[in-house]
C-alpha positions in Angstrom: 0.0 0.0 0.0 1.6 3.2 -1.2 1.1 6.4 0.8 0.2 9.4 -1.3 2.5 12.4 -1.4 1.1 15.9 -0.3 0.7 16.9 -3.9 -1.2 13.7 -4.8 -3.4 14.1 -1.8 -4.2 17.7 -2.8 -5.0 16.6 -6.4 -7.2 13.7 -5.2 -9.0 15.9 -2.7 -9.9 18.4 -5.4 -11.1 15.6 -7.7 -13.4 14.2 -5.0 -14.9 17.5 -4.0 -15.8 18.8 -7.4 -19.1 18.2 -9.2 -19.3 15.8 -11.0 -16.9 13.9 -8.8 -14.0 12.0 -10.3 -12.9 9.0 -8.3 -9.4 7.4 -9.0 -11.0 4.1 -10.3 -13.8 6.0 -12.1 -16.6 4.6 -10.0 -19.7 6.6 -9.4 -20.4 8.0 -6.0 -22.6 5.2 -4.9 -20.8 2.3 -6.7 -19.1 -0.6 -4.8 -15.8 -2.0 -6.0 -16.4 -5.1 -8.1 -16.0 -8.3 -6.1 -16.3 -12.0 -6.5 -17.7 -14.3 -3.8 -18.3 -17.9 -3.1 -20.5 -19.6 -0.4 -20.8 -23.0 1.2 -17.3 -24.1 0.1 -15.9 -25.3 3.5 -17.1 -28.9 4.2 -16.5 -28.7 7.9 -18.6 -25.7 8.5 -22.4 -25.1 8.9 -22.0 -22.1 6.6 -19.1 -20.3 4.9 -18.3 -17.5 2.5 -15.4 -15.9 0.7 -15.2 -12.4 -0.9 -12.4 -11.1 -3.0 -12.3 -7.5 -4.3 -10.5 -6.2 -7.4 -7.8 -4.5 -5.2 -6.7 -7.8 -3.8 -8.6 -7.7 -0.5 -9.9 -11.1 0.6 -12.0 -12.3 3.6 -13.1 -15.8 4.6 -15.9 -16.5 7.1 -16.8 -19.8 8.6 -19.8 -20.5 10.8 -20.0 -23.5 13.1 -22.6 -24.5 15.6 -22.6 -26.2 19.0 -25.4 -27.4 21.2 -25.3 -25.6 24.6 -27.5 -25.3 27.7 -29.3 -22.0 27.1 -29.2 -20.9 30.7 -25.4 -21.2 30.9 -24.7 -18.9 27.9 -24.8 -15.1 28.0 -24.7 -14.9 24.2 -25.6 -17.4 21.5 -23.4 -15.7 18.8 -19.7 -15.5 19.2 -17.3 -13.8 16.8 -13.5 -14.2 16.3 -11.4 -12.2 13.9 -7.9 -12.9 12.6 -6.2 -10.4 10.3 -2.9 -11.4 8.7 -0.2 -9.1 9.9 -1.9 -8.0 13.1 -1.8 -9.3 16.6 -5.0 -10.8 17.8 -4.9 -8.5 20.9 -4.2 -5.3 18.9 -6.6 -2.4 19.2 -7.3 -2.6 15.5 -8.5 -6.2 15.6 -10.3 -5.8 18.9 -12.2 -2.8 17.6 -13.4 -4.6 14.5 -14.4 -7.7 16.5 -16.3 -5.6 19.0 -18.2 -3.8 16.2 -19.2 -7.0 14.4 -20.1 -8.9 17.6 -22.1 -6.0 19.0 -24.1 -5.6 15.8 -24.9 -9.3 15.5 -25.8 -9.8 19.2 -28.1 -6.8 19.2 -29.8 -7.5 15.9 -30.0 -11.3 15.4 -33.2 -13.4 15.6 -32.0 -15.6 18.4 -35.2 -17.6 18.3 -33.9 -19.5 15.3 -31.2 -21.0 17.5 -33.6 -22.4 20.2 -33.7 -26.2 20.1 -35.7 -27.3 23.1 -36.8 -25.9 26.4 -33.3 -26.4 27.8 -30.9 -26.4 24.8 -30.0 -24.0 22.0 -27.5 -23.8 19.2 -24.5 -21.4 19.7 -22.9 -20.0 16.6 -19.2 -19.5 16.3 -18.3 -17.1 13.5 -14.6 -17.2 12.6 -13.4 -14.4 10.2 -10.1 -14.4 8.5 -8.9 -11.3 6.6 -6.2 -12.7 4.3 -5.4 -9.3 2.8 -6.9 -5.8 2.8 -6.0 -2.4 1.6 -8.9 -0.2 2.8 -10.7 -0.2 6.1 -12.0 -3.8 6.2 -15.2 -3.5 8.3 -17.6 -3.6 5.3 -15.7 -6.5 3.7 -16.0 -8.4 7.0 -19.7 -7.6 7.3 -20.7 -8.6 3.8 -18.8 -11.9 4.0 -20.4 -12.6 7.3 -23.8 -11.9 5.8 -23.2 -14.5 3.1 -21.9 -17.1 5.5 -24.9 -16.7 7.8 -27.4 -16.7 5.0 -26.1 -20.1 3.8 -25.7 -21.6 7.3 -27.6 -24.8 7.8 -28.4 -26.6 11.1 -29.1 -30.3 11.6 -32.8 -31.3 11.9 -33.9 -32.0 15.5 -35.7 -35.3 15.8 -36.1 -35.6 19.5 -38.8 -34.0 21.7 -38.6 -30.2 22.2 -40.3 -30.4 25.6 -37.4 -31.6 27.8 -37.9 -29.6 31.0 -38.5 -32.8 32.9 -36.5 -35.1 30.7 -32.7 -35.4 31.2 -31.6 -36.2 27.7 -29.5 -34.6 25.0 -31.1 -33.5 21.8 -30.8 -35.9 18.9 -30.6 -35.0 15.2 -31.1 -36.5 11.8 -28.0 -38.0 10.2 -29.2 -36.9 6.7 -27.6 -33.6 5.9 -30.2 -33.1 3.2 -32.7 -32.6 6.0 -30.7 -29.7 7.6 -32.5 -26.4 7.7 -31.3 -22.9 6.8 -31.6 -20.3 9.5 -34.4 -18.6 7.5 -36.4 -21.9 7.6 -36.4 -21.8 11.4 -38.2 -18.4 11.5 -41.9 -18.4 12.1 -44.6 -17.1 9.7 -42.3 -17.2 6.7 -40.2 -14.2 7.9 -37.1 -13.4 5.9 -33.7 -13.8 7.5 -31.4 -10.9 6.7 -28.4 -10.4 9.0 -27.4 -6.8 9.7 -24.5 -5.3 7.7 -22.1 -2.4 8.0 -21.7 0.1 5.2 -18.7 2.6 5.0 -19.3 6.0 3.5 -16.5 8.6 3.0 -17.2 12.4 3.4 -15.2 14.8 1.2 -16.6 18.3 1.0 -20.3 18.0 0.3 -19.8 14.7 -1.5 -20.5 11.2 0.0 -18.7 8.3 -1.5 -19.7 4.7 -0.9 -17.0 2.1 -0.1 -14.0 4.4 -0.2 -10.7 3.0 -1.5 -7.3 3.1 0.2 -6.3 6.2 -1.7 -9.6 7.9 -1.0 -9.3 7.2 2.7 -6.2 9.3 2.9 -8.1 12.5 2.0 -11.5 11.9 3.7 -12.9 14.5 6.1 -15.0 11.9 7.8 -15.4 8.1 7.6 -18.9 7.0 8.5 -19.9 3.5 9.5 -23.6 2.9 9.3 -25.6 -0.2 10.3 -28.4 -1.5 8.1 -31.0 -4.0 9.2 -34.6 -4.8 8.4 -34.6 -2.4 5.4 -33.5 0.7 7.4 -30.5 2.3 9.0 -30.1 1.4 12.7 -27.6 2.2 15.5 -24.7 2.0 15.9 -23.5 4.8 13.6 -19.9 6.0 14.1 -17.4 8.5 12.7 -14.0 6.9 12.1 -10.7 7.8 10.6 -10.4 4.9 8.1 -6.8 5.8 7.2 -5.3 4.1 10.2 -1.8 3.9 8.7 -1.8 7.3 7.1 -1.5 10.9 8.4 -4.9 12.3 7.3 -4.8 16.0 8.1 -8.3 16.5 6.6 -10.2 14.6 9.2 -12.5 16.8 11.2 -15.7 17.0 13.2 -18.9 15.8 11.7 -21.6 18.1 10.4 -25.1 16.8 11.6 -26.5 17.7 8.1 -24.0 15.3 6.6 -25.1 12.5 8.9 -28.7 13.0 7.9 -27.7 12.9 4.2 -25.6 9.7 4.8 -28.5 8.0 6.4 -30.7 8.8 3.4 -28.0 7.5 1.0 -27.7 4.3 3.0 -31.5 3.8 3.1 -31.6 4.3 -0.7 -28.7 2.1 -1.8 -28.4 -0.6 0.8 -31.5 -2.6 -0.5 -29.6 -2.9 -3.8 -26.6 -4.3 -2.0 -28.8 -6.8 -0.2 -30.4 -7.8 -3.5 -27.0 -8.3 -5.1 -25.9 -10.6 -2.2 -29.1 -12.6 -2.5 -28.6 -13.0 -6.2 -25.1 -14.3 -5.6 -26.5 -17.0 -3.3 -29.0 -18.0 -5.9 -26.2 -18.2 -8.5 -24.1 -20.3 -6.2 -27.0 -22.7 -5.8 -26.9 -23.1 -9.5 -23.2 -23.9 -9.4 -22.2 -20.7 -11.1 -19.2 -18.6 -10.1 -20.6 -15.6 -8.3 -19.5 -12.1 -9.1 -21.6 -9.1 -8.0 -21.7 -5.3 -8.1 
């Protein structure tokens, strides 16, 4: 990753603040970088996904389940993140882990994990960022979305009313009987995990999915959460250029935040639709590329 010189930053800043905007890779303001993705490719996982972007960033997420006693668990969703080149206990990794875990624990339909009166599934979400150039939270989030959407759980065949029966749940040995998380929801509800979207602020312009070069001249870096077809909390203002001296970063204008929420509400449904289309393509044994 090459740091921009002061002259290059000045030129890029001017390009991103003008109307119409000119981004280095010629994307429109609301266009994601092209990416390719694959789901359900890890045989030892209940669900898995991999996303690779055109700049070489790559993330793999595996979801595994375990039967636990519900009363003994404070949370039924656990997240672990490993980033190549960073210590597991570094602030960078810990912050990303906290954001993903907090979003999922606060906005996850935990009823799909309930097995019986005493037992539940617990999901262990393992994320590995093999390489990344720009701030990887959105990459992590979209990959986790795909992994959860394709997660399947074994079919319970024992009695669900086990308050007075001391026995472990038993399951069907036929994996074809396994159920997707969405199939476990009542009344045909749709299962759509929450996602994070990153938006860069430069002047009066908002740019979706800022690149590494763009991050070095942003005035604000917004992280917005999207769930159930609308923006939710948490919303944060972050300096995405963690390895660069970004002198442009400043306080956030509340009007910009209102505009960013409107942009997210407008374009996130298209992102969700693209992810759903990818899963359908994968089910047809096609190589998935979206955006």
